[in-house]
Backbone as CSV, one residue per row, in Angstrom:
resi,resn,N_x,N_y,N_z,CA_x,CA_y,CA_z,C_x,C_y,C_z
1,UNK,-17.390,-27.792,-50.450,-16.223,-28.030,-49.947,-15.984,-26.940,-50.409
2,UNK,-16.019,-25.934,-51.257,-15.133,-25.174,-51.783,-16.045,-24.423,-50.946
3,UNK,-17.922,-24.114,-51.450,-18.416,-22.484,-49.616,-17.755,-23.522,-48.825
4,UNK,-17.369,-24.205,-48.109,-17.102,-24.599,-47.230,-15.590,-23.639,-46.497
5,UNK,-14.914,-23.918,-47.473,-13.780,-22.728,-47.309,-13.544,-21.744,-47.152
6,UNK,-15.158,-21.306,-48.874,-14.737,-19.755,-47.984,-15.768,-19.318,-46.811
7,UNK,-16.449,-19.294,-46.473,-17.561,-19.928,-44.945,-16.389,-19.465,-43.655
8,UNK,-15.214,-21.163,-43.764,-14.239,-20.607,-42.451,-13.339,-19.772,-42.956
9,UNK,-13.326,-18.934,-43.910,-12.012,-17.866,-45.186,-12.475,-16.745,-44.471
10,UNK,-13.831,-16.036,-44.567,-14.280,-15.696,-44.348,-14.723,-14.827,-42.680
11,UNK,-15.423,-16.691,-42.011,-14.933,-16.427,-40.247,-13.762,-16.073,-40.174
12,UNK,-12.623,-16.276,-41.021,-11.735,-16.500,-40.570,-11.072,-14.316,-40.564
13,UNK,-11.650,-14.388,-41.491,-11.018,-13.021,-41.921,-12.185,-11.825,-41.281
14,UNK,-13.130,-12.154,-40.519,-14.306,-11.526,-39.917,-14.191,-11.239,-38.413
15,UNK,-12.707,-12.279,-37.476,-13.369,-12.919,-36.899,-11.757,-11.287,-36.395
16,UNK,-10.261,-11.766,-37.675,-9.725,-10.640,-37.397,-10.197,-9.448,-37.779
17,UNK,-11.206,-8.758,-38.711,-11.871,-7.926,-38.383,-12.312,-7.448,-36.983
18,UNK,-12.284,-8.876,-36.507,-13.937,-8.579,-34.688,-12.124,-7.534,-33.804
19,UNK,-11.457,-8.350,-33.556,-10.707,-8.374,-33.169,-10.094,-7.253,-32.750
20,UNK,-9.789,-6.647,-34.189,-8.749,-4.842,-34.194,-10.139,-3.274,-34.065
21,UNK,-10.722,-4.401,-33.690,-11.845,-3.297,-34.058,-11.853,-2.980,-32.404
22,UNK,-11.972,-3.940,-31.997,-11.923,-4.282,-30.162,-10.892,-3.840,-30.162
23,UNK,-9.628,-4.047,-30.660,-8.822,-3.068,-30.140,-8.867,-1.418,-30.345
24,UNK,-9.012,-1.568,-31.457,-9.252,0.021,-31.066,-10.517,1.173,-30.342
25,UNK,-11.188,-0.103,-30.089,-12.085,0.414,-29.113,-11.840,0.383,-27.707
26,UNK,-10.143,-0.518,-26.879,-10.027,-0.580,-25.596,-8.383,0.562,-26.165
27,UNK,-7.385,1.270,-27.072,-6.998,2.513,-27.831,-7.900,3.349,-27.201
28,UNK,-8.697,3.793,-27.598,-9.357,4.432,-27.499,-9.728,5.193,-25.480
29,UNK,-10.388,4.072,-24.568,-10.855,3.714,-24.179,-9.422,4.454,-22.889
30,UNK,-8.336,3.908,-23.215,-6.896,3.912,-23.212,-6.674,5.120,-22.699
31,UNK,-6.783,5.760,-24.247,-6.372,7.156,-24.790,-7.399,8.042,-23.245
32,UNK,-8.714,8.106,-23.485,-9.774,8.712,-23.048,-9.835,8.355,-21.447
33,UNK,-9.280,7.163,-20.747,-8.809,7.482,-19.210,-7.947,8.546,-18.957
34,UNK,-5.885,8.534,-19.739,-5.023,9.318,-19.245,-5.742,10.637,-19.277
35,UNK,-6.280,11.654,-20.252,-7.095,12.348,-20.853,-7.863,13.088,-19.033
36,UNK,-8.250,11.582,-18.637,-9.519,11.928,-17.430,-8.154,12.066,-16.132
37,UNK,-7.094,10.858,-16.983,-6.331,10.637,-15.196,-5.519,12.291,-14.920
38,UNK,-4.778,12.495,-16.312,-4.603,13.402,-16.797,-4.986,14.878,-16.339
39,UNK,-5.841,15.228,-16.022,-6.323,16.750,-15.885,-7.229,16.786,-13.931
40,UNK,-7.191,15.810,-13.269,-7.760,15.813,-11.569,-6.471,15.248,-10.592
41,UNK,-7.293,15.470,-9.459,-5.778,14.857,-8.734,-6.883,14.489,-7.205
42,UNK,-6.942,13.384,-7.686,-7.954,12.744,-6.315,-7.836,12.606,-4.592
43,UNK,-8.331,12.548,-4.441,-8.123,12.612,-2.224,-8.377,10.367,-2.100
44,UNK,-7.251,10.427,-1.479,-7.562,9.258,-1.131,-7.797,8.999,0.320
45,UNK,-8.720,8.063,1.077,-8.290,8.387,2.525,-8.542,6.507,3.232
46,UNK,-7.101,5.918,3.862,-7.680,4.585,3.596,-7.702,4.714,5.118
47,UNK,-8.751,3.492,6.137,-8.435,3.070,7.088,-7.451,2.370,7.976
48,UNK,-8.056,2.275,9.343,-7.062,0.702,9.470,-7.305,-0.089,9.207
49,UNK,-9.331,-0.295,9.418,-9.538,-1.690,9.502,-10.207,-1.666,9.130
50,UNK,-11.899,-2.739,8.464,-13.011,-2.227,8.912,-13.787,-2.434,9.735
51,UNK,-13.353,-2.442,11.443,-14.066,-1.832,12.035,-14.025,-0.933,12.163
52,UNK,-15.861,-0.883,13.241,-15.980,0.323,13.400,-15.711,0.940,13.642
53,UNK,-14.771,0.631,14.655,-13.827,2.257,15.415,-12.977,2.532,14.102
54,UNK,-12.378,1.888,13.535,-11.502,2.908,12.222,-12.381,3.217,11.731
55,UNK,-13.222,2.752,11.127,-14.005,4.018,9.957,-14.626,5.264,10.438
56,UNK,-14.740,5.079,12.043,-15.093,6.242,11.991,-14.135,7.151,11.863
57,UNK,-12.522,6.787,12.692,-11.646,7.135,12.268,-11.136,7.140,11.083
58,UNK,-11.723,7.360,10.325,-11.357,7.730,8.961,-12.209,8.761,8.123
59,UNK,-13.019,8.913,9.059,-14.037,9.592,8.724,-13.518,10.973,9.121
60,UNK,-13.798,10.968,10.440,-13.148,11.855,10.603,-11.478,12.847,10.460
61,UNK,-10.198,11.721,10.451,-9.496,12.599,9.367,-10.072,13.016,8.089
62,UNK,-10.960,12.685,7.459,-10.978,13.236,5.910,-11.355,14.481,6.377
63,UNK,-12.944,14.810,7.404,-12.965,15.175,6.921,-12.491,17.332,8.030
64,UNK,-11.409,16.839,8.839,-10.284,17.469,9.106,-9.597,17.975,8.058
65,UNK,-8.786,16.947,6.917,-7.968,17.220,5.846,-8.842,18.307,4.944
66,UNK,-10.141,17.941,5.293,-10.462,18.786,4.221,-10.587,20.173,4.468
67,UNK,-10.593,19.984,5.874,-11.069,21.498,6.060,-9.797,22.159,5.920
68,UNK,-8.685,21.759,6.103,-7.169,21.971,6.195,-7.361,22.645,4.597
69,UNK,-7.139,21.865,3.961,-7.086,21.380,2.897,-7.677,22.474,1.637
70,UNK,-8.697,22.990,2.350,-9.869,24.164,1.991,-8.724,25.568,1.951
71,UNK,-8.795,25.462,3.356,-7.976,26.930,2.931,-6.186,26.738,2.485
72,UNK,-5.536,25.291,2.757,-4.264,25.886,1.808,-5.210,25.794,0.094
73,UNK,-5.555,25.319,0.255,-6.707,25.622,-1.694,-6.646,26.818,-1.456
74,UNK,-6.857,27.286,-1.256,-8.233,28.780,-1.438,-7.350,30.044,-3.097
75,UNK,-7.520,30.741,-2.886,-7.309,30.197,-4.653,-6.577,29.825,-5.640
76,UNK,-6.032,28.817,-5.606,-5.617,27.065,-6.624,-6.872,27.591,-7.872
77,UNK,-6.801,27.440,-8.674,-7.170,27.636,-10.028,-6.855,26.780,-11.324
78,UNK,-5.760,26.083,-10.867,-5.678,25.334,-11.745,-4.238,24.358,-11.029
79,UNK,-4.670,23.024,-12.217,-3.799,21.862,-11.477,-2.183,20.945,-11.463
80,UNK,-1.883,22.766,-11.501,-0.581,23.078,-11.366,-0.397,23.326,-9.978
81,UNK,-0.964,24.868,-10.058,-0.663,24.754,-8.393,-1.258,24.258,-7.257
82,UNK,-2.813,23.576,-7.317,-2.443,22.122,-6.244,-2.096,21.032,-6.627
83,UNK,-0.742,20.496,-7.377,-0.634,20.243,-7.061,0.927,20.209,-6.532
84,UNK,1.651,21.255,-6.689,2.036,22.269,-6.287,2.303,22.551,-4.858
85,UNK,0.899,22.823,-4.514,-0.005,23.129,-3.292,0.208,21.754,-2.171
86,UNK,0.193,21.201,-2.580,-0.068,19.323,-1.941,0.950,19.371,-1.462
87,UNK,2.262,19.303,-2.713,3.591,18.542,-3.060,3.824,19.267,-1.630
88,UNK,4.177,19.619,-1.665,4.454,21.236,-0.755,3.703,20.776,0.753
89,UNK,2.974,20.573,1.412,2.426,20.184,2.627,2.577,19.326,3.353
90,UNK,2.155,18.032,2.242,2.162,16.670,3.246,2.696,16.908,3.979
91,UNK,3.983,17.552,4.839,3.666,17.081,5.865,3.128,17.563,6.963
92,UNK,2.551,18.846,6.678,1.888,19.270,7.637,0.526,18.657,7.887
93,UNK,-0.003,18.446,5.841,-1.300,17.355,6.760,-1.155,16.241,6.992
94,UNK,0.149,15.423,7.081,0.078,14.945,8.212,0.471,14.915,9.772
95,UNK,0.341,16.185,9.830,0.672,16.456,11.192,-0.713,17.173,11.773
96,UNK,-1.165,17.636,10.930,-2.890,16.817,11.065,-3.076,16.412,11.457
97,UNK,-3.720,15.214,10.996,-4.427,13.664,11.111,-3.575,13.102,11.773
98,UNK,-2.185,13.384,12.075,-2.049,12.287,13.246,-2.506,13.352,14.643
99,UNK,-3.169,15.107,14.590,-3.358,15.264,15.822,-4.315,15.047,15.467
100,UNK,-5.416,14.611,14.655,-6.397,14.862,15.262,-7.695,13.503,15.176
101,UNK,-5.901,11.821,15.358,-6.283,10.857,15.347,-6.571,10.477,17.064
102,UNK,-5.161,11.104,17.875,-4.745,11.753,18.332,-5.910,12.252,19.535
103,UNK,-6.753,13.704,19.270,-7.225,13.858,19.869,-8.891,13.103,19.962
104,UNK,-8.639,11.206,18.642,-9.861,11.067,19.402,-9.271,9.477,20.168
105,UNK,-8.190,9.932,20.513,-8.101,8.713,21.193,-7.123,7.502,20.352
106,UNK,-6.777,7.046,19.684,-6.188,6.436,19.172,-4.548,6.783,18.309
107,UNK,-4.056,5.596,18.678,-3.152,5.620,19.637,-2.056,4.921,18.218
108,UNK,-3.045,5.472,16.507,-2.262,4.357,14.884,-1.045,5.733,14.346
109,UNK,-0.044,5.209,13.444,0.203,5.724,12.523,-0.539,6.700,12.086
110,UNK,-0.161,7.692,11.215,-0.041,8.017,9.712,0.546,8.327,8.442
111,UNK,0.634,7.984,7.923,0.942,8.572,6.456,0.357,9.208,5.708
112,UNK,0.504,10.827,4.889,0.161,11.441,3.942,1.099,11.758,2.975
113,UNK,1.208,11.280,1.595,2.064,11.512,0.485,1.245,11.559,-0.954
114,UNK,1.845,12.289,-1.620,1.373,12.851,-3.233,1.645,12.158,-3.757
115,UNK,1.699,11.413,-4.628,1.669,9.483,-5.446,0.814,9.011,-6.530
116,UNK,0.849,9.123,-7.298,0.546,8.661,-8.371,0.404,6.426,-8.364
117,UNK,-0.871,5.731,-8.967,-0.592,5.115,-7.805,-2.299,4.911,-9.021
118,UNK,-3.009,2.909,-9.375,-3.736,2.992,-10.347,-4.987,2.787,-9.031
119,UNK,-5.804,2.892,-9.765,-7.036,2.240,-8.824,-8.510,1.535,-9.132
120,UNK,-8.736,1.310,-8.983,-10.053,0.584,-10.139,-10.509,2.126,-10.902
121,UNK,-12.188,0.854,-10.968,-13.227,2.007,-11.348,-14.034,2.392,-9.646
122,UNK,-14.475,3.848,-10.088,-14.660,3.776,-9.065,-16.177,5.064,-9.248
123,UNK,-16.700,4.843,-8.778,-18.222,6.154,-9.465,-18.542,8.009,-7.871
124,UNK,-18.718,8.968,-8.419,-18.477,9.642,-7.832,-19.794,10.741,-7.723
125,UNK,-21.213,10.156,-7.298,-22.031,11.300,-7.602,-22.683,10.434,-8.631
126,UNK,-22.424,10.923,-9.771,-23.252,11.222,-10.774,-21.707,10.822,-12.067
127,UNK,-20.412,10.474,-11.399,-19.588,10.593,-12.009,-18.660,8.506,-11.634
128,UNK,-18.517,8.132,-13.164,-17.811,6.286,-12.640,-16.389,6.940,-13.837
129,UNK,-15.973,6.943,-13.187,-14.334,7.519,-14.128,-13.454,5.713,-13.979
130,UNK,-12.943,5.889,-15.366,-12.386,4.337,-15.709,-11.201,3.938,-14.839
131,UNK,-10.577,2.369,-14.763,-9.696,2.289,-13.660,-8.209,2.678,-14.696
132,UNK,-7.587,3.099,-13.888,-6.123,3.693,-14.516,-5.017,4.281,-13.282
133,UNK,-4.132,5.245,-13.444,-3.444,5.719,-13.097,-4.092,6.968,-12.447
134,UNK,-3.690,8.002,-12.023,-4.071,8.952,-10.819,-3.254,9.500,-9.550
135,UNK,-3.202,10.874,-10.134,-2.479,11.857,-8.628,-3.166,11.523,-7.644
136,UNK,-2.613,10.844,-6.608,-3.595,11.073,-5.597,-3.562,11.993,-4.372
137,UNK,-3.493,12.798,-3.212,-2.806,12.414,-2.252,-4.144,11.564,-1.418
138,UNK,-3.087,10.872,-1.101,-2.704,9.446,-0.468,-2.710,9.513,0.917
139,UNK,-4.076,9.110,2.132,-3.980,8.999,3.147,-4.446,7.793,3.911
140,UNK,-2.735,6.952,4.422,-2.793,5.560,4.905,-3.333,5.634,6.924
141,UNK,-3.902,5.439,7.237,-4.610,5.118,8.645,-3.827,3.593,8.961
142,UNK,-2.389,3.491,10.332,-2.443,2.668,10.862,-1.565,1.428,9.221
143,UNK,-2.521,-0.129,9.722,-2.358,-0.688,8.163,-2.926,-0.411,6.952
144,UNK,-3.514,0.930,7.080,-4.803,0.883,5.911,-5.186,-0.257,5.222
145,UNK,-5.833,-0.861,5.757,-6.619,-2.552,5.092,-8.052,-1.640,5.547
146,UNK,-8.378,-1.429,5.693,-9.759,-0.991,5.229,-10.415,-0.347,4.049
147,UNK,-11.431,-0.232,4.341,-12.077,0.503,2.834,-11.997,1.851,2.819
148,UNK,-11.453,1.870,1.685,-10.750,3.510,1.425,-12.851,4.312,1.238
149,UNK,-12.482,6.121,1.199,-13.385,6.959,1.370,-12.603,8.143,-0.428
150,UNK,-12.904,8.586,-1.217,-12.573,9.145,-1.719,-13.050,10.252,-2.017
151,UNK,-11.908,11.184,-2.751,-13.331,12.912,-3.800,-12.388,13.419,-4.111
152,UNK,-12.456,14.207,-5.009,-11.124,14.707,-6.404,-11.195,16.377,-5.614
153,UNK,-10.106,17.014,-5.370,-9.452,17.340,-5.314,-9.225,18.864,-6.161
154,UNK,-8.501,18.212,-7.198,-9.313,19.008,-8.492,-9.647,18.553,-9.592
155,UNK,-10.421,18.553,-10.720,-10.591,19.935,-9.570,-12.328,19.915,-8.858
156,UNK,-11.870,21.368,-7.526,-12.171,20.980,-6.380,-13.831,20.101,-5.897
157,UNK,-14.154,19.704,-5.977,-15.930,19.123,-5.727,-15.220,17.768,-4.611
158,UNK,-14.843,18.264,-3.800,-14.965,17.812,-2.322,-14.690,19.472,-1.147
159,UNK,-15.802,19.812,-1.760,-15.644,21.599,-0.873,-16.465,22.492,-0.727
160,UNK,-18.279,21.342,0.082,-18.926,22.562,0.117,-18.524,22.022,1.379
161,UNK,-18.528,21.513,2.054,-18.166,21.546,3.301,-17.666,19.789,3.585
162,UNK,-17.434,19.485,5.447,-16.708,18.558,5.751,-17.388,17.234,5.311
163,UNK,-18.470,18.058,5.766,-19.873,16.388,5.747,-20.165,15.748,4.580
164,UNK,-20.427,16.998,3.904,-21.069,17.289,2.469,-20.247,16.851,0.545
165,UNK,-19.325,16.123,0.516,-18.529,16.905,-0.558,-19.308,17.072,-1.338
166,UNK,-19.296,17.420,-2.723,-19.436,18.555,-3.549,-19.820,17.015,-4.116
167,UNK,-21.615,16.407,-5.382,-21.095,14.971,-5.779,-21.771,15.879,-6.888
168,UNK,-22.087,16.566,-7.601,-22.823,17.399,-8.628,-21.392,18.755,-9.488
169,UNK,-20.756,17.953,-10.612,-20.199,19.810,-11.277,-21.248,20.425,-11.481
170,UNK,-21.755,20.996,-10.401,-22.582,22.893,-11.033,-22.058,23.580,-11.649
171,UNK,-20.811,24.392,-11.138,-20.222,25.157,-12.006,-19.366,24.875,-13.332
172,UNK,-19.265,23.336,-13.773,-18.950,23.242,-14.896,-16.850,22.726,-15.043
173,UNK,-16.832,23.147,-13.724,-15.668,22.705,-13.159,-14.693,21.658,-14.309
174,UNK,-15.216,20.863,-14.063,-15.411,19.524,-14.849,-15.277,19.231,-16.088
175,UNK,-15.798,19.407,-16.814,-16.607,19.248,-17.582,-15.955,20.736,-18.703
176,UNK,-14.982,21.463,-17.750,-14.180,23.118,-18.418,-12.767,22.198,-18.445
177,UNK,-12.497,21.075,-18.156,-10.697,20.636,-17.759,-10.700,19.440,-18.744
178,UNK,-11.758,18.719,-19.658,-12.238,17.514,-19.833,-12.790,18.284,-21.891
179,UNK,-11.958,17.208,-22.218,-12.968,16.748,-24.008,-14.520,16.153,-23.792
180,UNK,-15.256,16.317,-24.660,-16.240,16.813,-25.054,-16.170,15.073,-24.351
181,UNK,-15.221,14.470,-25.610,-15.534,12.667,-25.486,-15.383,12.547,-23.316
182,UNK,-13.769,12.374,-23.620,-13.546,12.308,-22.059,-14.170,12.521,-20.991
183,UNK,-15.545,13.985,-21.095,-16.560,14.190,-19.960,-18.229,13.602,-20.349
184,UNK,-18.311,13.050,-21.013,-19.458,11.436,-21.444,-19.289,10.469,-21.065
185,UNK,-17.642,10.514,-20.928,-16.886,9.082,-20.618,-17.000,8.911,-20.113
186,UNK,-17.483,9.963,-18.506,-17.138,9.482,-17.774,-18.892,9.683,-16.972
187,UNK,-20.186,10.000,-17.539,-21.085,10.143,-16.859,-22.015,9.743,-17.801
188,UNK,-22.078,8.038,-19.323,-22.524,7.398,-19.292,-21.991,6.492,-19.913
189,UNK,-23.183,5.661,-19.622,-22.564,3.813,-20.565,-23.333,3.359,-20.901
190,UNK,-23.207,2.486,-21.186,-24.122,1.369,-22.605,-23.390,0.641,-23.323
191,UNK,-24.241,-0.451,-23.658,-23.197,-1.779,-23.758,-24.540,-2.090,-25.650
192,UNK,-23.267,-1.714,-26.525,-23.903,-1.947,-28.064,-22.789,-2.803,-28.403
193,UNK,-23.886,-3.590,-29.153,-23.642,-5.021,-29.718,-23.580,-5.043,-31.246
194,UNK,-22.100,-5.658,-31.834,-22.384,-5.942,-32.789,-21.911,-6.827,-32.592
195,UNK,-22.919,-7.360,-34.499,-22.776,-8.755,-34.535,-22.547,-8.663,-36.103
196,UNK,-21.435,-9.571,-36.433,-21.509,-10.024,-38.241,-22.315,-11.378,-38.378
197,UNK,-21.940,-11.002,-39.681,-23.110,-12.187,-40.939,-22.529,-12.113,-42.500
198,UNK,-22.382,-13.402,-42.407,-22.465,-13.736,-43.312,-22.705,-14.897,-44.098
199,UNK,-22.894,-14.892,-45.489,-24.795,-16.312,-46.313,-25.009,-16.641,-45.092
200,UNK,-25.720,-15.822,-43.504,-27.277,-16.009,-42.863,-26.480,-16.735,-41.954
201,UNK,-24.947,-16.745,-41.507,-24.269,-17.083,-40.713,-23.834,-16.317,-38.934
202,UNK,-23.955,-16.923,-38.228,-23.553,-15.654,-36.675,-21.827,-16.178,-36.121
203,UNK,-21.255,-15.175,-37.178,-19.937,-15.173,-37.514,-19.122,-14.691,-36.017
204,UNK,-19.217,-13.276,-35.133,-18.712,-12.721,-34.035,-19.817,-12.192,-33.610
205,UNK,-19.470,-11.814,-32.135,-19.913,-10.271,-31.289,-18.703,-9.567,-31.382
206,UNK,-18.687,-8.531,-31.083,-17.585,-7.375,-30.457,-19.209,-6.838,-29.265
207,UNK,-18.827,-6.820,-28.603,-19.397,-5.388,-27.066,-18.332,-3.907,-27.078
208,UNK,-19.388,-2.407,-27.709,-18.427,-1.629,-26.912,-19.062,-1.354,-26.435
209,UNK,-18.220,-0.639,-24.838,-18.548,-0.002,-24.056,-18.326,1.071,-24.043
210,UNK,-19.752,1.587,-23.152,-19.762,2.884,-22.604,-20.376,4.013,-22.099
211,UNK,-19.719,5.079,-20.510,-20.231,5.061,-20.232,-21.712,5.025,-19.190
212,UNK,-22.436,4.375,-18.780,-24.122,4.727,-18.149,-24.091,6.052,-16.677
213,UNK,-25.232,5.919,-17.136,-25.754,7.718,-16.421,-25.733,7.097,-14.887
214,UNK,-24.824,7.605,-14.465,-23.543,7.168,-13.106,-24.389,6.479,-12.201
215,UNK,-23.657,5.067,-11.642,-23.767,4.915,-11.011,-23.487,4.832,-9.385
216,UNK,-24.844,4.393,-8.387,-24.427,4.656,-7.113,-23.380,4.831,-6.249
217,UNK,-22.015,5.128,-5.744,-20.981,5.086,-5.228,-20.863,4.156,-4.427
């Protein structure tokens, strides 16, 4: 009886320890996500629908706006400058997006805004960005119910050319603005399992989540 009580007491204690450990892991991941989000600006464009024509229009608008922003952001070498330029030119970019839609025969409306919104886990080249709140220049075409396209405006990983955005941080732009932990987090992922044992009994299992080599976008 006494041994049984000791075992159950140990199980409860280790369970609490495991829960605390998991909480610490989650807290660390949240802190890393917030660091990443505080250093990047995303470009997010949503198609009217998933019909082929609407998806093609989305890509046309994307190509045109990237060319426009490539010119606008030339010489902008900080997050603050990038943010300020984009916020001050949403109306211009909206007009350019509308012009592009009309050029290809679309009567859809378009809205361009600079906002902070929640994004799910997203893959971009060799990087996997955790879910969370991010700043983004967002373009919504028509009902904006179709699959989206995205890249990063800061650091500038959209600007190899309009058709082929840069998917590698060749110049170390992203690495330069992030801590080693945050940078490694978006590059690698692995599951590390911790199993607690006491008197030969398996008490519990906690999984720590890290980023793994890039998933395909």
